[in-house]
C-alpha positions in Angstrom: -22.5 -38.0 -60.1 -25.3 -37.8 -57.4 -22.9 -39.1 -54.7 -20.2 -36.7 -55.8 -22.7 -33.8 -55.7 -23.7 -34.7 -52.2 -20.1 -34.9 -51.1 -19.3 -31.5 -52.5 -22.4 -30.0 -50.8 -21.4 -31.5 -47.5 -17.8 -30.4 -47.8 -18.9 -26.8 -48.6 -21.1 -26.8 -45.5 -18.3 -28.1 -43.3 -15.9 -25.4 -44.6 -18.5 -22.7 -44.0 -19.1 -23.9 -40.4 -15.4 -24.0 -39.7 -14.8 -20.6 -41.3 -17.6 -19.1 -39.2 -16.2 -20.5 -36.0 -12.7 -19.1 -36.8 -14.1 -15.7 -37.6 -16.0 -15.8 -34.3 -12.8 -16.7 -32.4 -10.9 -13.8 -34.0 -13.7 -11.3 -33.5 -14.4 -12.0 -29.8 -11.6 -11.6 -27.2 -11.1 -14.6 -25.0 -12.1 -14.5 -21.3 -8.4 -15.0 -20.5 -7.5 -11.8 -22.4 -10.4 -9.9 -20.6 -9.2 -11.1 -17.3 -5.6 -10.3 -18.1 -6.2 -6.6 -18.9 -8.9 -5.8 -16.3 -8.0 -3.5 -13.5 -8.0 -4.9 -10.0 -10.9 -3.9 -7.8 -9.8 -2.0 -4.6 -11.1 -3.0 -1.2 -13.6 -0.4 -0.1 -12.9 -0.4 3.6 -9.8 -1.4 5.5 -9.3 -1.6 9.3 -6.0 -1.2 11.1 -4.5 -3.7 13.5 -2.7 -2.7 16.7 1.0 -3.2 16.7 2.3 -4.9 19.8 5.9 -5.7 20.9 7.1 -9.0 19.6 9.7 -11.3 21.3 13.0 -9.5 21.8 11.5 -6.0 21.5 13.6 -3.1 22.9 12.0 -1.1 25.7 10.1 2.0 24.8 12.1 5.0 25.9 15.5 3.5 25.2 18.0 6.1 24.1 19.3 5.6 20.5 22.6 6.6 19.0 22.5 9.1 16.2 23.8 6.5 13.8 20.7 4.3 14.5 18.3 6.9 12.9 17.1 6.9 9.3 18.1 10.1 7.5 14.5 11.2 7.1 13.3 13.1 10.2 10.3 15.3 10.6 9.3 17.8 13.3 5.9 19.0 14.6 7.5 22.0 16.2 10.9 23.2 17.5 11.0 20.4 20.1 9.0 17.3 19.0 10.3 15.2 16.1 9.8 11.8 14.6 12.0 9.3 12.7 12.6 5.6 12.2 15.6 3.8 13.6 17.5 0.5 13.2 18.1 -1.2 16.5 19.2 -4.8 16.7 17.6 -6.7 13.9 14.4 -4.5 13.7 13.2 -1.1 12.9 11.4 1.1 15.5 9.6 4.5 15.6 11.8 7.1 17.3 10.9 10.4 19.0 12.7 13.4 20.3 11.2 16.1 22.6 14.3 18.3 22.8 14.8 19.3 19.1 16.8 16.3 18.1 19.5 16.1 20.8 18.2 12.9 22.2 16.1 10.3 20.4 14.3 7.4 22.1 12.4 4.3 20.9 8.7 5.3 20.7 6.9 2.0 20.1 7.1 -1.6 19.1 8.9 -3.0 16.1 7.4 -1.8 12.8 9.6 -4.3 10.9 11.8 -7.2 11.7 14.6 -8.2 9.4 14.3 -11.5 7.5 10.8 -11.9 8.9 8.6 -9.1 7.5 8.1 -8.3 3.9 5.1 -6.1 3.3 5.6 -4.3 6.7 8.8 -2.5 5.6 8.4 1.2 6.0 11.0 3.9 5.2 9.2 7.2 4.9 7.8 9.3 7.8 5.4 12.2 8.3 3.9 14.3 11.1 0.4 15.8 11.5 0.8 17.2 15.0 2.9 16.9 18.2 1.3 13.5 19.0 0.4 12.2 15.5 3.1 10.6 13.5 3.0 8.1 10.6 5.4 5.9 8.6 4.7 4.2 5.3 6.3 2.2 2.5 5.9 -1.2 0.9 2.2 -2.2 1.6 1.8 -0.6 5.0 0.9 2.6 6.8 1.7 2.8 10.6 0.1 5.6 12.6 0.1 6.8 16.2 -2.2 9.6 17.5 -1.0 9.5 21.1 2.7 10.2 20.9 3.7 6.6 20.3 1.8 4.9 23.2 -0.3 3.1 20.6 0.6 2.2 17.0 -1.8 0.9 14.4 -0.9 -0.7 11.1 -2.9 -1.1 7.9 -2.0 -3.0 4.7 -3.4 -0.9 1.8 -2.0 -2.6 -1.4 1.1 -3.3 -3.3 3.0 -0.1 -2.9 2.1 2.9 -0.7 3.8 5.8 -2.5 2.7 8.7 -0.4 0.7 9.7 2.7 -0.5 13.3 3.1 -1.8 14.8 6.4 -4.6 17.3 6.5 -5.4 17.5 10.3 -4.1 15.2 13.0 -7.0 12.8 12.2 -7.3 13.2 8.5 -4.8 11.2 6.3 -4.8 10.4 2.6 -2.7 7.5 1.3 -1.8 6.9 -2.4 -1.3 3.2 -3.3 0.1 2.0 -6.6 -1.3 -1.2 -7.9 0.2 -3.0 -10.9 -2.1 -4.3 -13.7 -1.2 -7.6 -15.5 -1.3 -7.0 -19.2 1.1 -6.7 -22.1 1.9 -3.0 -21.7 5.2 -2.0 -20.1 4.9 -1.4 -16.3 1.2 -0.6 -16.2 -0.3 0.6 -12.9 -3.2 2.2 -11.4 -3.3 4.4 -8.3 -5.8 3.9 -5.4 -6.6 6.6 -2.9 -7.6 5.8 0.7 -8.8 8.4 3.2 -8.7 8.0 7.0 -10.7 10.4 9.2 -9.8 8.8 12.5 -6.1 8.8 12.6 -5.4 5.7 10.7 -7.9 3.4 12.4 -10.1 3.0 9.4 -9.4 3.7 5.7 -12.0 4.1 2.9 -11.4 4.0 -0.8 -12.0 7.3 -2.4 -12.4 7.7 -6.2 -11.7 11.5 -6.3 -8.0 11.2 -6.7 -6.5 14.4 -5.3 -9.9 16.0 -5.2 -9.8 18.0 -2.1 -10.7 15.2 0.3 -8.8 16.7 3.3 -8.8 20.0 5.0 
């Protein structure tokens, strides 16, 4: 009887310990779950790199056929406009100074087919007669000198919009996916450049009057 009593007491203690451990596991989320649902931290500061012509680049100033141009075209005034163009196996910035009658290549390749992924841009904007920008995928490309110099910055997973305030003030909105069990979750980061796309800083005040 004494041995049986000790066995029963030991078994009860073991069951209590196991039950407590299980309750603790159910009550506290695992580190994996916390990591899975946490939002990514945005880089606070990003610096552009200068785009330079790569092997096989077309010459700046080369006249383009109208069919080479992307449909989206923007104008700073009645004469100066900006677009993107397909030429060869790459995409280039294109510029007109006569209201759209003649378009010319206005910089190095912004994307090369079958070579660049995150550099693909498809949307354009203008902030002045010498400040143009293109964006899409993860990149924003900006010139502030009419195409003589182009700079590119990788801002995140998907640049959904770039808004111009003055020729030097730009705001980019970047959609960043979050890995968890919800359908298509995402957060939006906002980056502000005060120097024509050379440097970008993360800004928490989404849409909060950061340009003007």
